[in-house]
C-alpha positions as CSV (number, residue, x, y, z in Angstrom):
1,X,21.1,20.5,1.7
2,X,18.0,18.7,3.0
3,X,17.0,17.9,-0.6
4,X,20.4,16.3,-1.2
5,X,20.0,14.2,2.0
6,X,16.5,13.1,1.1
7,X,17.6,12.2,-2.4
8,X,20.5,10.2,-1.0
9,X,18.4,8.3,1.5
10,X,15.7,7.7,-1.1
11,X,18.2,6.4,-3.6
12,X,19.9,4.0,-1.1
13,X,16.5,2.8,0.1
14,X,15.3,2.1,-3.4
15,X,18.5,0.3,-4.3
16,X,18.3,-1.9,-1.2
17,X,14.7,-2.6,-1.9
18,X,15.4,-3.6,-5.5
19,X,18.3,-5.9,-4.4
20,X,16.4,-7.6,-1.5
21,X,12.9,-7.8,-2.8
22,X,13.1,-10.8,-5.2
23,X,15.3,-12.9,-2.9
24,X,13.1,-12.2,0.1
25,X,9.9,-13.0,-2.0
26,X,11.5,-16.3,-3.2
27,X,12.5,-17.2,0.3
28,X,9.1,-16.5,1.8
29,X,7.4,-18.4,-1.0
30,X,9.6,-21.5,-0.5
31,X,9.2,-21.3,3.3
32,X,5.4,-21.1,3.0
33,X,5.2,-24.0,0.5
34,X,7.4,-26.2,2.7
35,X,5.4,-25.3,5.8
36,X,2.1,-26.1,4.0
37,X,3.6,-29.4,2.7
38,X,4.4,-30.4,6.3
39,X,0.9,-29.5,7.4
40,X,1.9,-26.5,9.5
41,X,-0.6,-23.6,9.7
42,X,1.2,-20.5,8.3
43,X,-0.3,-17.5,6.6
44,X,-0.9,-18.5,3.0
45,X,0.8,-17.2,-0.1
46,X,-2.3,-15.2,-0.9
47,X,-1.9,-13.4,2.5
48,X,1.8,-12.7,1.6
49,X,0.9,-11.2,-1.7
50,X,-1.9,-9.1,-0.2
51,X,0.6,-7.7,2.3
52,X,3.1,-7.0,-0.4
53,X,0.4,-5.2,-2.4
54,X,-0.6,-3.0,0.6
55,X,3.1,-2.2,1.3
56,X,3.6,-1.1,-2.4
57,X,0.4,1.0,-2.1
58,X,1.6,2.7,1.1
59,X,5.0,3.4,-0.6
60,X,3.2,4.9,-3.6
61,X,1.0,7.0,-1.3
62,X,4.2,8.2,0.4
63,X,5.6,9.3,-3.0
64,X,2.4,10.8,-4.2
65,X,1.1,12.5,-1.1
66,X,4.0,12.5,1.4
67,X,1.8,10.4,3.6
68,X,2.0,7.1,5.4
69,X,-1.4,6.1,4.1
70,X,-2.6,4.1,1.1
71,X,-3.5,5.9,-2.1
72,X,-7.1,4.8,-1.6
73,X,-7.3,6.3,1.9
74,X,-5.8,9.6,0.9
75,X,-8.0,9.8,-2.1
76,X,-11.1,9.1,0.0
77,X,-10.1,11.8,2.5
78,X,-9.4,14.4,-0.2
79,X,-12.6,13.5,-2.1
80,X,-14.6,13.9,1.1
81,X,-13.0,17.4,1.5
82,X,-14.3,18.3,-2.0
83,X,-11.3,17.9,-4.2
84,X,-12.5,17.7,-7.8
85,X,-9.6,15.6,-9.1
86,X,-9.8,13.3,-6.1
87,X,-13.5,12.7,-6.6
88,X,-12.7,11.5,-10.2
89,X,-9.8,9.5,-8.9
90,X,-12.1,8.0,-6.2
91,X,-14.6,6.8,-8.8
92,X,-11.8,5.2,-10.8
93,X,-10.3,3.4,-7.8
94,X,-13.8,2.3,-6.6
95,X,-14.5,0.9,-10.0
96,X,-11.4,-1.4,-9.7
97,X,-12.3,-2.6,-6.2
98,X,-15.8,-2.0,-4.9
99,X,-18.2,0.9,-4.4
100,X,-17.1,2.9,-1.4
101,X,-13.6,1.4,-1.3
102,X,-11.8,4.8,-0.9
103,X,-14.2,6.0,1.8
104,X,-13.8,2.7,3.7
105,X,-10.0,2.9,3.5
106,X,-10.0,6.5,4.7
107,X,-12.2,5.5,7.7
108,X,-10.1,2.5,8.5
109,X,-6.9,4.6,8.4
110,X,-8.5,7.2,10.6
111,X,-8.5,10.0,8.0
112,X,-12.2,10.5,8.0
113,X,-15.2,9.8,10.2
114,X,-17.6,6.9,9.4
115,X,-20.5,9.2,8.7
116,X,-18.9,10.8,5.6
């Protein structure tokens, strides 16, 4: 029964996200461009896209790990605990961003201590 409830909620959430994402993104883009043209200080489009990327990362982390943390943070945590696959995954993610990215993310999200 709980699986059916979870599946229903996940399906409805995914459909709502798919329906609302592009109109919301278009609206935010236009809003920020108009604000910049008028000389108002608003978070830039780059900031908006960064926040969207983090939100997608957290959503993916939720699906992969059942966690509310980013994939990088969970990978850093599990690699620090000695997970063989996660150590390989950590190297791959760090290669895309910078050396120590996963450990830094795990520390920032309070999954590991700084000295790991």
